[in-house]
C-alpha positions in Angstrom: 10.7 -171.1 -64.7 10.9 -167.6 -63.2 14.5 -167.2 -64.5 13.6 -167.4 -68.2 10.5 -165.4 -67.7 12.4 -162.6 -66.0 15.0 -162.5 -68.8 12.2 -162.2 -71.4 10.5 -159.6 -69.3 13.7 -157.5 -69.2 13.9 -157.6 -73.0 10.2 -156.8 -73.3 10.6 -153.8 -70.9 13.5 -152.4 -72.9 11.6 -152.7 -76.2 8.6 -151.1 -74.7 10.5 -148.2 -73.2 12.3 -147.6 -76.5 9.0 -147.5 -78.4 7.2 -145.2 -76.0 5.2 -147.6 -73.8 6.3 -145.9 -70.6 3.5 -147.2 -68.4 4.6 -150.8 -68.6 4.1 -152.7 -65.3 7.0 -155.1 -64.9 5.2 -157.3 -62.3 2.2 -157.6 -64.7 4.4 -158.6 -67.6 6.0 -161.4 -65.5 2.6 -162.6 -64.2 1.2 -162.7 -67.8 4.2 -164.6 -69.1 4.0 -167.1 -66.3 0.3 -167.7 -67.1 1.0 -168.2 -70.8 4.0 -170.5 -70.3 2.9 -173.4 -68.2 6.0 -175.5 -69.2 8.7 -173.1 -70.3 12.1 -174.3 -71.4 14.8 -173.9 -68.7 17.2 -171.0 -69.1 20.3 -172.4 -70.7 23.8 -171.8 -69.4 25.5 -168.8 -70.9 26.9 -169.7 -74.3 28.1 -166.2 -75.3 31.5 -165.0 -74.0 31.8 -162.6 -71.1 32.7 -159.1 -72.1 36.2 -158.1 -71.0 36.7 -154.7 -72.5 34.4 -152.1 -71.1 35.6 -149.3 -73.3 35.0 -151.3 -76.5 31.6 -152.4 -75.2 30.4 -148.8 -74.7 32.3 -147.2 -77.6 29.3 -146.8 -80.0 26.6 -146.6 -77.3 28.3 -143.6 -75.7 28.4 -141.8 -79.0 24.6 -141.9 -79.4 22.9 -138.8 -78.0 19.2 -138.3 -77.5 19.5 -135.3 -79.8 20.5 -137.6 -82.7 18.2 -138.7 -85.4 18.0 -141.9 -87.5 19.5 -139.9 -90.3 22.4 -138.6 -88.3 23.1 -142.1 -87.0 23.0 -143.5 -90.5 25.5 -140.9 -91.7 28.0 -142.1 -89.0 27.3 -145.8 -88.6 25.6 -146.9 -91.9 22.3 -148.6 -92.4 20.7 -150.4 -89.4 18.6 -153.4 -89.0 15.0 -152.5 -88.6 12.4 -154.2 -86.4 8.7 -153.3 -86.2 7.1 -153.3 -82.7 3.6 -152.4 -81.5 4.9 -149.1 -80.3 7.0 -148.2 -83.3 10.3 -149.1 -85.1 13.5 -150.1 -83.3 16.8 -149.7 -85.2 19.9 -151.7 -84.4 23.5 -151.1 -85.5 25.9 -154.0 -85.0 29.5 -153.1 -86.1 32.1 -155.4 -87.6 33.8 -155.7 -84.2 30.5 -157.2 -82.8 29.6 -154.2 -80.6 26.6 -152.0 -81.2 23.4 -150.4 -80.0 19.6 -150.1 -80.7 17.5 -146.9 -80.7 13.8 -146.1 -80.6 12.6 -142.7 -82.0 9.9 -140.1 -81.7 7.6 -139.6 -84.7 9.9 -137.0 -86.2 12.9 -139.5 -86.2 14.7 -138.0 -83.1 16.1 -140.6 -80.8 13.8 -141.4 -77.9 16.1 -143.9 -76.2 19.1 -146.1 -76.7 20.0 -149.7 -75.7 23.4 -151.4 -75.5 23.6 -154.3 -77.9 23.8 -157.6 -76.1 23.1 -161.2 -77.0 22.7 -162.2 -73.4 22.5 -159.8 -70.4 24.6 -162.2 -68.4 27.6 -161.3 -70.6 28.1 -158.3 -68.4 28.9 -160.5 -65.4 32.7 -160.4 -65.5 32.9 -156.6 -65.7 30.1 -155.9 -63.3 31.3 -158.5 -60.8 28.5 -157.8 -58.4 28.8 -159.9 -55.2 25.2 -159.4 -54.2 22.7 -159.3 -57.1 20.2 -161.2 -54.9 20.1 -158.2 -52.6 17.8 -156.6 -55.2 15.0 -158.3 -53.2 15.6 -155.8 -50.5 15.2 -152.7 -52.7 12.1 -150.5 -52.7 11.0 -147.7 -55.0 12.6 -144.4 -54.4 16.0 -145.9 -53.2 18.7 -143.7 -54.7 21.3 -144.8 -57.2 24.1 -144.6 -54.5 22.0 -146.7 -52.1 21.4 -149.4 -54.7 25.1 -149.4 -55.7 26.1 -149.9 -52.1 23.5 -152.7 -51.6 24.4 -154.6 -54.8 28.1 -154.0 -54.9 30.3 -154.4 -58.0 30.0 -152.2 -61.1 26.6 -150.9 -62.3 26.3 -151.3 -66.1 24.0 -148.9 -67.9 22.2 -150.8 -70.7 19.4 -148.3 -71.6 18.7 -144.5 -71.5 15.3 -143.2 -72.7 13.3 -139.9 -72.6 9.7 -139.6 -71.8 9.2 -136.6 -74.0 11.0 -134.3 -76.4 12.5 -131.0 -75.3 15.7 -129.4 -73.9 15.3 -131.1 -70.5 13.2 -134.2 -70.8 12.5 -136.7 -68.0 14.9 -139.6 -68.4 14.8 -143.2 -67.4 18.0 -145.3 -67.2 18.3 -149.0 -66.8 21.3 -150.6 -65.1 22.4 -154.2 -64.7 24.4 -155.7 -61.8 25.6 -159.2 -62.7 28.3 -161.7 -61.9 30.0 -164.7 -63.4 27.8 -167.3 -61.7 24.8 -166.1 -63.7 23.1 -163.9 -61.1 21.6 -160.7 -62.5 19.7 -157.7 -61.0 18.0 -155.1 -63.2 17.1 -151.7 -61.9 15.2 -148.9 -63.7 15.9 -145.4 -62.4 13.9 -142.2 -63.0 15.2 -138.8 -63.8 15.8 -138.1 -60.1 18.0 -141.2 -59.9 15.5 -143.1 -57.8 14.3 -146.6 -58.3 11.3 -147.1 -60.6 11.3 -150.9 -60.9 13.7 -153.8 -60.3 14.0 -157.6 -60.7 16.4 -160.4 -60.0 17.4 -163.5 -62.0 19.1 -166.3 -60.0 22.0 -168.3 -61.3 21.5 -171.2 -63.6 22.3 -174.4 -61.6 24.3 -177.1 -63.5 22.4 -180.3 -64.1 
């Protein structure tokens, strides 16, 4: 049960951060979803292909800057898909090659945050190749990025960057995923000082 709830909670957290709900409590989200879903469906085995080409995966995401606007992104990438959320609108661009990104904005249209486009977070498992995602259980707040990288091993994959406010030097939050091909996945949110803000772990799906 917890596997699917955690995956949904990660998606909820990203959407909330993009739309400005920066005080979201990850543990509270998980507890609420567990209370609401007494008999959730099991998390299915990964059906999407693993990503193999890191450069292609990040090609568009890396071009998006927090100084961009929806207008400037439209001029470069065309019209996006648009999704209404409680906190605001999230715009998503998916290119012909299947790669893409989503953004949330401030009221004036400037980008607040960006998210790497994925159908399933576990698709990062082959590139990340983390041997120890389960070690996320040993993390505590204020661990540094380098400490987390050493504990989890493999390659950290940034999937989100967001600003708390507008300005020349805003406080930033960045979310990274450590995953592997067995289906294990650790998510860690870092603050502008590169210290842990929150974290979670999703265990591998066991074959029936």
